[in-house]
N, C-alpha and C positions, 0 to 999 in steps of 0.2 A: 831288352824286351823279354818278358816272361809270360807264361800262361796265366790266365785268370784263376781266381780261387775256385771258380765253379767247374774247373776242369776243361774249359774251352781254350782254344789256341789263338794267339795274336797273329799268327801267320799260318795260312792254310794253302797248300798246293793242291790243285784239282787237275788231274791228268787222266787220260783214258786208261792208262795202266799204272799199277803200283810199281815201285822200284825193284820188285823182286819177281822172278819168274819160276814156274814149277818145272823141274827137270826129272823125268822118270829115272829111277835108279833101283832096278830090281823091284821088289815088292814095296819098298819103303818110299822111294822118291825123296826129293829134297827141294828146298827153295833156295835159289841162287840169286845173286845180284844181277839185275838187268844190265846188259852191256851199254857202253856209251858214256861220254863225258857229261851229258845232261844230268844223269842220276847223281854223279859225284858232286856237281856244282850245286844242285838243289838240296841234296842231303846235307852238305856243309852249311848252307844257309839255314836250313830247318833246325839243325842241331844247335846252332848258335842262338836261334830265336825260340827254341823249345816249340817248334811248329809241328804240324800234322800233315800227312800226305793221304789224299783220297784218290782212289782209282779202282779199276777192275782187276781181279786177280788173274784173269786168263781163262782158259777153257775149263769147263765144268768137269766134275767127276773125280776130283782129287781132294786131298785134305785141305781144310781151310788155310788161308795164308797166315803167316805169323802176325801177331798183334803189334809188333814193332820191328824196325829195321835199324840197326846200329844206334839204338836209343831213340829213334824217331817213331812216334805212334803212327800206325797205319789203320785206315778205315776202308774196308772193301765195299764196293758197290756191286750188287748182284745183277747179273745179266744172264737170262736163261737162253736156251738153245735157239728158240724162235727169234728172240730179240737179237742174238748174235747174227743170225742170218739177215735180218731186216735192217737193224741199226748199223752194224759194223760192216759186214760183207756187202750189204745193200747200199744204204744211203751214204755212209761214210766213204766206202771204197769203190763203189760203182757209179755213184752220182757225183759227190764232191771231188774225189781225187782226180778223175779225168777232167772234170770241168775246170778245176783250179790249175791243172797242168796243160793248159792251152787246148783242151779237148783233143788230145792226141788220139785217144779212143773216145767214141761217142758216149757221153754220159746218159745214163738211164734215169728216167723220172717216174717213180711209182709211188702212189699215195700211201700204200701200206708201209713202205720203207720210211716215208716222211713221218707217219704217225708213230712208228717205233723210235725214230730219232727224237721226236718231241718227248716221248715218255721217258726214255733213258736220260736225256738231258735234265728233265724235271727231277729225276731221282738223284742225280749228281748235285743239283742245286739244293735240294732238300738236305742232303748230307752235309754240304758246306754250311748251310744256314744253321744247322744244329751244332756244328763243331766250332764255329768261329766265335771268339769273344767279342764283347761290345767294342765297336770301332776298329776291329781287326782288319788286316790286309788279306785278301784272297786272290791268289794268282791262278787263273784258269788257262789251260794250255790246249791249243790246236783245234783242227777242223772238226774233230768228232764232237766237240763241246761248245759250239758257237752260240747256242741258245742259253747256256748256263749264266752268263753275266746278267742278262735281262731278267731271267727267272729269279736269280739270286737277289737282285736289287729289289724286286717286288716283295720278296720275303724279308730282306734285311737292308733297308735303305741306309743304315748306319755304317755299313762296311765300305772300305776302300777296295775297289775291285779292279784288277788288272787282267788283261787278256793278251796272249801272245800266239800268233799264227806262225808255225814253223815251216809251212809250205808256201808257195806263191799265192798271191791274191790276184785274180784275173782282171783283165780290162773290162770296162763297162759292157762292151758288146758281147762278151762271153758270159759274164755274171748274170746279165738280164735274161738269159735263157731259163734261169732257174724259176720254176713255178712258185717257189716259196721264198723268193728273193727278199721281199720286205721283212718277212719274219726273221730271216737270217741276219739281216742288217740291224734290225731292232734288238735282236739278241746280243750282238756284239756291242752295240751302242749302250748297253747296260753297264759297260765298264767305264771307269774313270780314266784309264790309260790303256790304249790299244797299240800293241807293238807288232812290227813286221821285220822281216830279215833285211829288206832293202827299201830305200826311199821310194822307188817307183811303185812298189806294192802298197805303201802307205798312201801315196797319191791316188792310186786306183780306188782304194777303199773310200777315201775322202770324197772323190768325185761321185761315185755311185751312191754313197750315203746322202749327199746333198741333192742328188737327182731323185731318189726314190723315197726318202723319208723327210721329216720336218727338220732334219739337221741343217744348220747354217754355219757358214764360215765365220770365225771369230777373229778377224784381223788377218790371219794367214790360213791357207788351205788345210793345215794340219792342226788347227785349233777349232774345234766344233762346239756349237751350242745345241744341245738336244734336250728337250723337255725341261728347260730351265737350268740344266747342268752344263758345266764346262767339261768337254771330253778332249783329252790330248791324244793325238795320233802321231806315231813316229817310227823311225827305223832303229832297231837294236840288233845289229848283226851278231849272231852267235859265233863263238870261237871254240877253241880246244884247250886242253890242259897241256900247254906247250912244254912245261918243265918235265912232265912225265914222259912225253915223247922223246925229248932230248936225252934224258937220263937213260931211258931204255935203249935208245940207239947207240949209246956209248958203252953199253955192257959188252964185255968180250964174248960172252956166250951168244949174244944176238948177232954180233958181227961175224962170228964163226958160222952161225947158222945161215947167214946171208950167202957166205961163200959156198956152203954145202948146197944151197938151193941152186946156185948157178952150176955147180958140178953135176947135180942131179938132172939138170936140163941139158947136159952135154957140153958145158963150158962154151956157150955161144958168145959171139962178139957183141950182140945186142939183145937185151931183154926188155920187152914192153910189158906193162902190167895194167890190168883193170881190176878194180875191186868195187863191187856194187851189190846193193840189195837187189834180188831178182825182181825187176819191175820194168814194165814196158816204157816207162818214161826215161830210163837211163841210157837209151841209145846204144845198147850193147851189140845188137845185131848189126847195126850200121858200122860200128867200130870194127867188128870182125870181118865184115865185107871189105872194108878199106884195107885191112891187113892182108886179106886173101888176094885182093887185086894188086897190091904192091908186090906180092910174090909172083903173081901171074905176069906182071909187067917185067919181071926180072930184077927189080930193084932190091927186093929181099930174096934171100936164099935159104931154103930149108936146112935146118941144123945150125946155120950161122946166125940167123935172126929168128927169135922165137917170142911168142906172146903167152903170158899166163893170164887167164881170166878167172877170177873168183866170183861166183854168183851166190851170194848168201841167201839161203832159203827164206821165203817171205810169204805169209798168208797162204800156206799150202792147202788149206781147206777151201780156198776160193778158186772156182773153176777158171776164172780169167787168168790167174797166175799159173795154174796148171798148163793152160794153153801157151802162156808166155814161155814157160820152161821148155815145152816141146818144140816150139819154134826156134828158141835159142840153141838148143842141143842139135837140132837139125842143121842150123847154120854152121855150127862148129864142125859137125860131121862132114858136111859138104866141103868146107874149107880144107880140112885135113885130107879128105878123099881126093880133092882136086889138086892140091899143091904140096901135100906132105910126102915124105919118103918112108920106107920101112924103118921103124925105130926113130924116126925124126918127124913128129907132127909139128905143124907150124903153130898150133894153138894148144896149150895145155889148159884144160877146163876142169874146174872143181865146183861142184854144187854142194857147198857145205859151209858151216860156221868155221871161222878161223879165230883162234885166241889171240890176245893182244900181242904177246911176244912174237908169235909167228907172223902176225901182220906187219910189225915193224921190221922184222927180218926180210919180208917180201919187199917192203919199201926200199930197204937198203940194197937189195939184189937187183932192183929194176933201174935201167938206164933212162927209160922214158915212161912216165905215168900218163895213162889215158883216162881222162875224166870228161866224158862227152855226153851228158844228159841232154835230152831235148828241152827239158825245163826242170829246174831244181831250186828250192827255196834258198839253200846255201851250198851244201856239199862239203862236209868236214873231211872227207878222204883227201881232197886236194890240199887242205891245210896241213893235215897230218903228214902227207908225203913231203911237203916242203920243210916242215920242222924236223923231220927225220934226217934230212941231208945236211948234217952238221959240217961236212967238209965242202959244202956248196956244189957238190956234184949233182947230177940228175937234171932232167928237163921235164916240165909239166905241160902237157897238151890239155887245154881246158875249154869247155863249152862257154861261149859268150852268154848263154842262157842259164848258167848257174849263178846263184847269188854271189858265190865266191869270186867271180870274175871282176866284180867291182873293186875288190881289194887287191886281187892278184893280177894286176894289169900286165905284169911282166911274164906271165905264162904265154904259151903259144896259143892264142885265142882262136877259136874255130866255130864256124856255123855247123852244128852236127847234122843238120838236114842236107847239107851239101857234101856229097860223098867225095868229090874231087877236092874240096877244101880240107876235108879231114885228112886225105892222103897227102896233100901239100903240107899241112901242118906237121905231120909225122916226119916227112922228109926234111923239112926245115929244122925241126928239133934235132934230128939225127946229125945234120950237117953243120949246124951252127958252131962257131969256134968255141973252144973251151973257155976263153976269156969272157965272151959274151954270155955264155951259159952260166958261168959263176956269178957274173954281175947281176943277171936276172934273178938268180936264186937268192943272192944276198939281199936284194931289194924286197923280194917277197917275204923273206924271213923277218926283216925289220918291220914290215907292215903287220905281220901276224903277231909279233912280240909286243905290239902296243897294248893288246888286251887279251886276257884269257877268258875261258868260259866262266870263271869265277867273277871276273870283272863284269861280264855280260849280266849275270844274275844280279849282282849288287847294284849295277847301274839302273836296271829296270826297277828294282825295288826302291831305290832312292828316288827315282822319278815318281813312282806311285805314291810314296809317302810325302813328297813335297807338296806344299800349297800350290794351287793351280797356276798362280802368277809367277811361280819360280821354275816351272818345268820346261818352257819352250826351248831354252838353250841346251837342255839335257837330252830331249827325246830324239834328236837326229844324230847325236853322237859323232858329228863330223863325217857321216857317210852318206852324203846327198848324191853321190855319183858324179859330182862335178870334177 
């Protein structure tokens, strides 16, 4: 596949952000690669196909982003300060984000936010329509851009359009609270292929689409007919770059650093670890309360059993997240104040970004990984921890409401809303025999090794490119949850 002679691309990725981020560095500043496996996977595909990436450059007030990234053309979409407030902080993150995460916090519905969301989505759609070659594939990503597929189809009906939602899609009873529910559905239904992390989310979408729009089932619930077109709906669970994790975990310097981390913690017998983006959906405060109560119960002992919690900064200009940080840090302070000793806090808390090497060293240093979100589309930290444990040591406590729980059934699954259940899962993980723990880890590793993040990207694009009558066996990828 190659770009057309008119300079348009046969594959266009449309995402909220570009694959680069601006980092202040004195007076100059610099553009760095955005973290995460998604960027690596999509850039590899784009490079092979001579594709283009469309997205927002980030906060205003710095130099324009580069025109290309590792040989991939970039096209920046402009978002001004008012639109950032209404489209991004408002509708995307104070309306859609809480609604799609089980309304853990009440979603706010404001008309000016919706109008900004429409306008910005229209801008992304126009950029994609201009950049795509005749008959090209356009892959639109995530909740910030749910109107783009429909808008793009109106502009360019010749295109093959895919949409992937990285976060959960809610049940009908929650989604129907949305005042603009039909517009959202009709926007997503502009795609030829609609992908979700798990089968249940795909079913949720199919049900609500058939209830609120003219979409009808075409033989099976995940094959829809809408406005005379066949629309495929399916589960495409995202994965990780397993080889990179394994190779990094094997490096002597990383293993040495893991030992240093334990020494810096006072050589405890047990290290528990949490690594999360700072977000109220991640269940961090509940997790900290569980660990604090295990100390209060006398099950854990300060200095002997310690927890490290990394809270990666997130949306710091959003007052909701400023509040979440204050609440979390108060919980940490109370736990250490109540249960810690001089020089021996029970929880070591860091609110900062952690580079990849240090993250893998932390995975190796931890005896028990705590991944307990109230709701998560997938959660790649759980998969990364498992793949780092090349010697089959370590135990994973995982929320049953994370998408990863469907694949990682051999984790110690827990209802994060049930504090006693969280405590019980931690105790069970600590006390399980080494033989059983190694057996569980081996089974989880085999499951993850079945497909990488590169397989995920390629399987979605293969399904998007295939004729409609060839896609049903591909879109579920064997992850029905059965």
